[in-house]
LUMNU-11820 format. One record per residue (C-alpha): residue number from 1; y, z, x. Coordinates in nm, 2 decimals. Layout:
N
r pado NUM c2 Y c3 Z c1 X
...
***
This chain:
106
r pado 1 c2 4.90 c3 -15.01 c1 -1.27
r pado 2 c2 4.76 c3 -15.32 c1 -1.39
r pado 3 c2 4.91 c3 -15.46 c1 -1.71
r pado 4 c2 4.56 c3 -15.44 c1 -1.88
r pado 5 c2 4.30 c3 -15.16 c1 -1.82
r pado 6 c2 3.98 c3 -15.04 c1 -1.95
r pado 7 c2 3.94 c3 -14.67 c1 -1.99
r pado 8 c2 3.59 c3 -14.49 c1 -1.98
r pado 9 c2 3.51 c3 -14.17 c1 -2.11
r pado 10 c2 3.19 c3 -13.99 c1 -2.19
r pado 11 c2 3.12 c3 -13.78 c1 -2.50
r pado 12 c2 2.87 c3 -13.53 c1 -2.64
r pado 13 c2 2.84 c3 -13.69 c1 -2.97
r pado 14 c2 2.86 c3 -14.02 c1 -3.16
r pado 15 c2 3.08 c3 -13.87 c1 -3.43
r pado 16 c2 3.34 c3 -13.75 c1 -3.15
r pado 17 c2 3.33 c3 -14.09 c1 -2.98
r pado 18 c2 3.41 c3 -14.25 c1 -3.32
r pado 19 c2 3.68 c3 -14.00 c1 -3.39
r pado 20 c2 3.87 c3 -14.06 c1 -3.07
r pado 21 c2 3.79 c3 -14.46 c1 -3.10
r pado 22 c2 3.95 c3 -14.43 c1 -3.46
r pado 23 c2 4.24 c3 -14.23 c1 -3.36
r pado 24 c2 4.33 c3 -14.47 c1 -3.06
r pado 25 c2 4.31 c3 -14.77 c1 -3.28
r pado 26 c2 4.52 c3 -14.64 c1 -3.57
r pado 27 c2 4.79 c3 -14.54 c1 -3.31
r pado 28 c2 4.77 c3 -14.89 c1 -3.13
r pado 29 c2 4.70 c3 -14.73 c1 -2.83
r pado 30 c2 4.38 c3 -14.92 c1 -2.81
r pado 31 c2 4.29 c3 -15.30 c1 -2.89
r pado 32 c2 3.93 c3 -15.23 c1 -2.89
r pado 33 c2 3.68 c3 -14.96 c1 -2.81
r pado 34 c2 3.31 c3 -15.01 c1 -2.75
r pado 35 c2 3.08 c3 -14.72 c1 -2.80
r pado 36 c2 2.74 c3 -14.72 c1 -2.61
r pado 37 c2 2.49 c3 -14.47 c1 -2.64
r pado 38 c2 2.31 c3 -14.25 c1 -2.61
r pado 39 c2 2.29 c3 -14.27 c1 -2.25
r pado 40 c2 2.12 c3 -13.99 c1 -2.02
r pado 41 c2 2.38 c3 -13.84 c1 -1.79
r pado 42 c2 2.27 c3 -13.63 c1 -1.48
r pado 43 c2 2.56 c3 -13.43 c1 -1.30
r pado 44 c2 2.64 c3 -13.14 c1 -1.10
r pado 45 c2 2.82 c3 -12.86 c1 -1.30
r pado 46 c2 2.90 c3 -12.52 c1 -1.18
r pado 47 c2 2.65 c3 -12.53 c1 -0.87
r pado 48 c2 2.34 c3 -12.65 c1 -1.10
r pado 49 c2 2.23 c3 -13.01 c1 -1.20
r pado 50 c2 2.27 c3 -13.09 c1 -1.57
r pado 51 c2 2.12 c3 -13.35 c1 -1.79
r pado 52 c2 2.25 c3 -13.44 c1 -2.12
r pado 53 c2 2.28 c3 -13.73 c1 -2.38
r pado 54 c2 2.61 c3 -13.89 c1 -2.42
r pado 55 c2 2.82 c3 -14.18 c1 -2.56
r pado 56 c2 3.03 c3 -14.40 c1 -2.36
r pado 57 c2 3.35 c3 -14.53 c1 -2.47
r pado 58 c2 3.52 c3 -14.85 c1 -2.33
r pado 59 c2 3.88 c3 -14.85 c1 -2.42
r pado 60 c2 4.08 c3 -15.17 c1 -2.37
r pado 61 c2 4.44 c3 -15.09 c1 -2.35
r pado 62 c2 4.75 c3 -15.17 c1 -2.14
r pado 63 c2 4.83 c3 -14.97 c1 -1.83
r pado 64 c2 5.18 c3 -14.84 c1 -1.95
r pado 65 c2 4.98 c3 -14.67 c1 -2.24
r pado 66 c2 4.76 c3 -14.50 c1 -2.03
r pado 67 c2 4.92 c3 -14.15 c1 -2.03
r pado 68 c2 4.93 c3 -14.17 c1 -2.43
r pado 69 c2 4.55 c3 -14.26 c1 -2.41
r pado 70 c2 4.48 c3 -13.95 c1 -2.18
r pado 71 c2 4.65 c3 -13.71 c1 -2.38
r pado 72 c2 4.49 c3 -13.82 c1 -2.71
r pado 73 c2 4.11 c3 -13.82 c1 -2.55
r pado 74 c2 4.23 c3 -13.48 c1 -2.42
r pado 75 c2 4.31 c3 -13.34 c1 -2.73
r pado 76 c2 4.00 c3 -13.44 c1 -2.93
r pado 77 c2 3.74 c3 -13.43 c1 -2.62
r pado 78 c2 3.52 c3 -13.12 c1 -2.64
r pado 79 c2 3.45 c3 -13.09 c1 -2.26
r pado 80 c2 3.64 c3 -12.87 c1 -2.01
r pado 81 c2 3.69 c3 -13.14 c1 -1.76
r pado 82 c2 3.63 c3 -13.48 c1 -1.96
r pado 83 c2 3.54 c3 -13.79 c1 -1.77
r pado 84 c2 3.85 c3 -14.01 c1 -1.81
r pado 85 c2 3.84 c3 -14.31 c1 -1.57
r pado 86 c2 4.06 c3 -14.63 c1 -1.54
r pado 87 c2 3.95 c3 -14.96 c1 -1.41
r pado 88 c2 4.21 c3 -15.24 c1 -1.39
r pado 89 c2 4.12 c3 -15.56 c1 -1.57
r pado 90 c2 4.23 c3 -15.81 c1 -1.28
r pado 91 c2 4.15 c3 -16.13 c1 -1.47
r pado 92 c2 4.03 c3 -16.23 c1 -1.83
r pado 93 c2 4.01 c3 -16.50 c1 -2.06
r pado 94 c2 4.37 c3 -16.57 c1 -2.14
r pado 95 c2 4.33 c3 -16.59 c1 -2.53
r pado 96 c2 4.15 c3 -16.25 c1 -2.51
r pado 97 c2 4.44 c3 -16.10 c1 -2.32
r pado 98 c2 4.67 c3 -16.23 c1 -2.55
r pado 99 c2 4.48 c3 -16.10 c1 -2.85
r pado 100 c2 4.48 c3 -15.75 c1 -2.68
r pado 101 c2 4.88 c3 -15.78 c1 -2.61
r pado 102 c2 4.93 c3 -15.87 c1 -3.00
r pado 103 c2 4.72 c3 -15.55 c1 -3.11
r pado 104 c2 4.87 c3 -15.30 c1 -2.88
r pado 105 c2 5.17 c3 -15.10 c1 -2.97
r pado 106 c2 5.50 c3 -15.26 c1 -2.83
***
């Protein structure tokens, strides 16, 4: 897995997005979390097309911390099957990546 990653999750409320973000930051599992929303989501769920407003969390972390990040999200998330997707950070401004490295748990 890439040294640095971005984890995405969608959540049903701003309050829950902020709760997950704060917990990840407090535990140094994330250097930064951006919350965007509400966004309209349309998806299949149990044979029916559903629509809902959600908030997206973009979580900046390291690949070796992913399992802990996933566990934290799952423990606080309200969905039966939460979206938790990882995107590798292939390249970035070296000073930003250095900052991330310094803010994350060792």
